[in-house]
C-alpha positions in Angstrom: 244.3 122.8 62.8 244.1 126.6 63.0 240.9 127.2 64.9 240.6 130.8 63.9 239.9 129.7 60.4 236.9 127.6 61.4 233.5 128.4 62.8 230.7 126.3 64.3 227.4 127.1 62.7 225.4 124.1 64.1 226.1 121.5 66.7 226.7 119.1 63.7 228.8 121.4 61.5 232.2 123.1 61.9 233.1 124.9 58.7 236.1 126.5 57.1 235.7 130.3 56.7 237.6 130.2 53.4 235.0 127.9 51.8 231.9 130.1 52.6 230.2 131.3 49.4 227.1 132.9 50.8 225.6 133.5 54.2 222.0 134.2 55.3 220.5 134.2 58.7 219.7 130.5 58.7 221.9 129.0 56.0 225.5 129.0 54.7 226.5 127.8 51.2 229.7 125.9 50.8 230.7 124.4 47.5 227.1 124.9 46.2 225.5 123.1 49.1 223.2 124.7 51.7 224.1 124.0 55.3 221.7 125.0 58.1 222.7 127.4 60.9 221.6 126.5 64.4 219.6 129.2 66.1 222.2 129.6 68.9 224.9 130.4 66.2 223.0 133.0 64.1 224.3 136.1 65.9 227.9 135.0 65.7 227.6 134.1 62.1 226.1 137.5 61.2 229.2 139.1 62.9 231.5 137.0 60.8 229.4 137.9 57.7 230.2 141.6 58.3 233.9 140.9 58.8 234.1 138.7 55.6 232.0 141.1 53.6 229.6 138.5 52.4 
């Protein structure tokens, strides 16, 4: 599994970067479903948001 294509957004969720539809500070949408972002993962996710242009 190529780990550079996945990101942990919560201790219960590891997601594929290619499936992200929308990102906010505390949620990610994948396939129309909202997934919570853990508070310790928010900053990293916002960095990824900038790189992906979402």
